[in-house]
N, C-alpha and C positions, 0 to 999 in steps of 0.2 A: 504494499499500498502506500501510495509518496504521503508524503509532507502535509500538513494539513494546512488548506489558507488561512493566511492572516492580512491581515493591514499591509506587510511587507510585501508584495505581492500585486497591490495597488501599482499602475504602471507596467507590467511584466507584459510582453507578448504570449498569446496564447497559439500554439501550433497544434497539427492534425498529428497523427502518427506519421506521415508521408513528411512533415516537416514545413506543409503548407500553412500559412500564419495565418489564422481566423479572427485576429484583433488583438484590443489591450483590454486588462483589467483595469474597468474603473470604480470598483468597489468591492470590499469584501461583506460581508455581512452573513452574522449567522452559519459558517462556513460554508457558503457559498458566493462564487464569483459572479460579478455582473460584468459582462466583456462587451466592448462600442466596437463593433464589428466594422466601422468605416470611422476610425477616429481623425481629424484633420489636426494638424499640426498643434493649432494651440491647445486642442483637448489631450493631445499626446504631451504634451510638455507639462498641464494641469495635472494631468493624472500621474508623473510623474513625483510632481509635489505634494501630494494628495488633496488637491484640489477641485477633480475630476467629479460627477454626478452622476448618478444613472438617470439613463431616461427610455423612451417607451422603443429606441431601438436595439439596447441592450439584449441579450441573450445571458442566460444564466450557464454555471456548469458548479457543478457539485463534486463533494471530494471522491464520489465512486467512479467519477469518469476520468480521473488522472491516473494516469500514466507515470510522470515525475512533476516534480516541484525543482527550479532550480533559476537559471538567467531566465530562463523563460519555462511558460506552463504547456506539457507537451499532454495530449490527452489518449488514450486508450484505443488502439483500432476498432475494438469489438461494439462500439458504442452506437 
């Protein structure tokens, strides 16, 4: 199992099992990451400094979907 999601993961890139970028983490709440699939340059910067909020475009990633959490968040292949 991957490391739990924390506020330290905000701003990280989320990729699928093949390494395709899926978005960036805009916030983490209750072990769920909210991922912005099309962040603007400003949203990327704000996310890295913890000032980005979720919006209707964001999708959720839960801990059971994770392969690994490091410099980027990698999702499992069998989701």
